[in-house]
Residue frames as qw, qx, qy, qz and C-alpha x, y, z in Angstrom:
[[0.373, 0.003, 0.412, 0.831, 45.50, -58.22, 22.18],
 [0.012, -0.650, -0.571, -0.501, 42.05, -56.93, 21.29],
 [0.395, -0.814, -0.346, 0.249, 41.90, -55.12, 24.58],
 [0.444, -0.437, 0.157, 0.766, 45.08, -53.25, 23.91],
 [0.206, 0.264, 0.556, 0.761, 43.93, -52.33, 20.42],
 [0.177, -0.780, -0.568, -0.195, 40.61, -51.05, 21.79],
 [0.409, -0.801, -0.175, 0.401, 42.24, -48.85, 24.40],
 [0.430, -0.196, 0.334, 0.816, 44.88, -47.65, 21.97],
 [0.096, 0.477, 0.592, 0.643, 42.17, -46.63, 19.47],
 [0.295, -0.841, -0.454, 0.008, 40.13, -44.98, 22.24],
 [0.483, -0.609, 0.007, 0.630, 43.20, -42.99, 23.36],
 [0.323, 0.048, 0.459, 0.826, 43.99, -41.88, 19.83],
 [0.052, -0.667, -0.595, -0.446, 40.38, -40.78, 19.27],
 [0.391, -0.833, -0.311, 0.238, 40.35, -38.85, 22.56],
 [0.479, -0.400, 0.183, 0.760, 43.67, -37.23, 21.67],
 [0.206, 0.303, 0.540, 0.757, 42.43, -36.16, 18.24],
 [0.198, -0.790, -0.540, -0.215, 39.20, -34.82, 19.74],
 [0.459, -0.757, -0.163, 0.436, 41.05, -32.86, 22.46],
 [0.433, -0.186, 0.319, 0.822, 43.61, -31.52, 19.99],
 [0.098, 0.518, 0.579, 0.622, 40.84, -30.35, 17.65],
 [0.309, -0.849, -0.429, 0.002, 39.00, -28.61, 20.51],
 [0.497, -0.617, 0.012, 0.610, 42.15, -26.86, 21.73],
 [0.366, 0.046, 0.444, 0.817, 43.11, -25.72, 18.22],
 [0.028, -0.704, -0.558, -0.439, 39.63, -24.28, 17.64],
 [0.403, -0.849, -0.273, 0.206, 39.79, -22.39, 20.93],
 [0.509, -0.404, 0.193, 0.735, 43.27, -21.07, 20.12],
 [0.250, 0.335, 0.521, 0.744, 42.06, -19.86, 16.71],
 [0.187, -0.828, -0.485, -0.212, 39.19, -18.02, 18.43],
 [0.484, -0.796, -0.102, 0.349, 41.66, -16.24, 20.71],
 [0.574, 0.120, 0.228, 0.777, 43.95, -14.87, 17.99],
 [0.040, -0.438, -0.123, 0.890, 43.99, -11.06, 17.64],
 [0.183, 0.020, -0.571, -0.800, 42.43, -11.22, 14.17],
 [0.321, -0.400, -0.841, -0.172, 39.59, -13.42, 15.37],
 [0.220, -0.545, -0.549, 0.594, 38.98, -11.23, 18.44],
 [0.035, 0.298, -0.138, -0.944, 38.90, -8.14, 16.23],
 [0.270, -0.150, -0.718, -0.623, 36.40, -9.79, 13.87],
 [0.310, -0.497, -0.798, 0.141, 34.20, -10.82, 16.81],
 [0.135, -0.495, -0.315, 0.799, 34.30, -7.28, 18.22],
 [0.130, 0.139, -0.390, -0.901, 33.39, -5.82, 14.82],
 [0.306, -0.313, -0.820, -0.369, 30.47, -8.23, 14.45],
 [0.274, -0.560, -0.671, 0.401, 29.18, -7.34, 17.92],
 [0.057, -0.387, -0.050, 0.919, 29.52, -3.62, 17.17],
 [0.217, -0.058, -0.605, -0.764, 27.52, -4.07, 13.97],
 [0.329, -0.450, -0.828, -0.061, 24.82, -5.97, 15.89],
 [0.209, -0.541, -0.459, 0.673, 24.65, -3.22, 18.52],
 [0.034, 0.220, -0.246, -0.943, 24.41, -0.61, 15.76],
 [0.281, -0.251, -0.748, -0.547, 21.50, -2.46, 14.17],
 [0.322, -0.542, -0.740, 0.234, 19.72, -2.72, 17.52],
 [0.137, -0.467, -0.214, 0.847, 20.21, 0.99, 18.20],
 [0.127, 0.035, -0.485, -0.865, 18.95, 1.84, 14.73],
 [0.319, -0.410, -0.810, -0.272, 15.82, -0.25, 15.32],
 [0.293, -0.577, -0.583, 0.492, 15.21, 1.41, 18.69],
 [0.059, -0.329, 0.053, 0.941, 15.69, 4.87, 17.21],
 [0.220, -0.157, -0.656, -0.705, 13.22, 4.03, 14.43],
 [0.347, -0.522, -0.779, 0.022, 10.69, 2.76, 16.99],
 [0.232, -0.504, -0.355, 0.752, 11.19, 5.92, 19.06],
 [0.050, 0.144, -0.313, -0.937, 10.65, 8.12, 15.99],
 [0.300, -0.330, -0.761, -0.471, 7.45, 6.23, 15.15],
 [0.336, -0.568, -0.670, 0.338, 6.20, 6.67, 18.73],
 [0.133, -0.403, -0.106, 0.899, 6.95, 10.39, 18.60],
 [0.157, -0.042, -0.531, -0.832, 5.13, 10.76, 15.28],
 [0.339, -0.467, -0.797, -0.179, 2.10, 8.88, 16.63],
 [0.296, -0.563, -0.496, 0.592, 2.06, 11.12, 19.72],
 [0.043, -0.245, 0.157, 0.956, 2.34, 14.23, 17.55],
 [0.240, -0.236, -0.684, -0.647, -0.56, 13.11, 15.37],
 [0.357, -0.553, -0.743, 0.121, -2.68, 12.37, 18.42],
 [0.233, -0.519, -0.294, 0.768, -1.91, 15.75, 20.01],
 [0.030, 0.073, -0.388, -0.918, -2.54, 17.53, 16.71],
 [0.295, -0.416, -0.759, -0.406, -5.96, 15.87, 16.50],
 [0.342, -0.596, -0.599, 0.411, -6.72, 16.92, 20.09],
 [0.143, -0.400, -0.022, 0.905, -5.75, 20.51, 19.35],
 [0.118, -0.119, -0.605, -0.779, -7.75, 20.46, 16.12],
 [0.322, -0.554, -0.760, -0.111, -10.81, 19.32, 18.03],
 [0.315, -0.584, -0.415, 0.622, -10.28, 21.94, 20.73],
 [0.062, -0.370, 0.159, 0.913, -9.91, 24.74, 18.18],
 [0.601, 0.548, 0.387, -0.435, -12.72, 23.52, 15.97],
 [0.153, 0.568, -0.600, -0.543, -10.48, 22.79, 13.00],
 [0.042, -0.035, 0.981, 0.187, -11.80, 19.27, 12.61],
 [0.461, 0.397, 0.499, -0.617, -15.47, 20.35, 12.46],
 [0.523, 0.433, 0.682, 0.270, -17.51, 19.32, 9.43],
 [0.231, 0.130, 0.314, 0.912, -17.57, 21.82, 6.58],
 [0.220, -0.614, -0.531, -0.541, -21.30, 22.57, 6.92],
 [0.548, -0.781, -0.292, 0.064, -20.87, 23.41, 10.60],
 [0.343, 0.656, -0.275, 0.613, -18.68, 26.35, 11.51],
 [0.481, -0.224, -0.614, 0.584, -17.16, 26.79, 14.96],
 [0.208, -0.875, -0.431, 0.077, -18.84, 29.23, 17.33],
 [0.191, 0.884, -0.125, 0.408, -17.61, 32.78, 17.77],
 [0.629, 0.035, -0.482, 0.609, -14.51, 33.27, 19.82],
 [0.381, -0.895, -0.227, -0.041, -14.70, 35.16, 23.05],
 [0.486, 0.469, -0.290, 0.678, -12.06, 37.70, 23.85],
 [0.486, -0.549, -0.465, 0.496, -11.14, 38.83, 27.32],
 [0.095, 0.835, 0.132, 0.526, -11.85, 42.52, 27.87],
 [0.531, -0.221, -0.402, 0.712, -9.56, 44.40, 30.18],
 [0.099, -0.921, -0.347, -0.146, -11.18, 47.38, 31.78],
 [0.406, 0.344, -0.226, 0.816, -9.11, 50.52, 32.19],
 [0.380, -0.663, -0.574, 0.294, -9.92, 51.76, 35.69],
 [0.281, -0.352, -0.044, 0.892, -8.44, 55.21, 35.04],
 [0.066, -0.165, -0.481, -0.859, -10.88, 56.14, 32.30],
 [0.468, 0.076, 0.338, -0.813, -14.44, 57.38, 32.90],
 [0.456, 0.192, 0.866, -0.072, -17.17, 54.80, 32.38],
 [0.459, 0.726, 0.511, -0.004, -19.31, 56.84, 29.98],
 [0.226, -0.487, 0.312, 0.784, -17.13, 58.60, 27.52],
 [0.625, 0.701, 0.233, -0.251, -18.65, 60.05, 24.42],
 [0.575, -0.178, 0.528, 0.599, -16.51, 59.20, 21.50],
 [0.361, 0.707, -0.126, -0.595, -16.24, 61.35, 18.44],
 [0.831, 0.262, 0.453, 0.186, -16.33, 59.58, 15.17],
 [0.059, -0.675, 0.422, 0.602, -13.63, 60.51, 12.76],
 [0.836, 0.516, 0.148, -0.110, -13.86, 59.88, 9.13],
 [0.497, -0.492, 0.545, 0.462, -10.71, 58.51, 7.62],
 [0.655, 0.560, 0.461, 0.209, -11.94, 58.82, 4.06],
 [0.396, -0.319, 0.215, 0.834, -9.39, 60.91, 2.18],
 [0.127, 0.348, 0.598, 0.711, -11.85, 61.73, -0.56],
 [0.197, -0.790, -0.578, 0.059, -14.27, 63.40, 1.83],
 [0.160, 0.721, -0.018, 0.674, -14.30, 67.18, 2.01],
 [0.504, -0.279, -0.557, 0.599, -12.98, 68.58, 5.23]]
């Protein structure tokens, strides 16, 4: 008699456990539950994309600051105040059609000067 009671109780417990598992799975597969799961996943993806975009923006800003410092050094903008950058050199383009020694006349552009 105890044997039958043991197996009956074991069967009932297994049935309750299986029924509970199946009901949970069926609730997860309802349209409302699937929609809620999809919305939660979309929100998670949105948060991940937002984090990646923020990281990208920080990387771009760091690169811009580094390049700005390099350009400042190259142009002498980051030199100490007591030390001025050297004179700039300009490229001179020679006009091959003009004579080499041309005497130039100086013109006065002072309007108050007598003519």
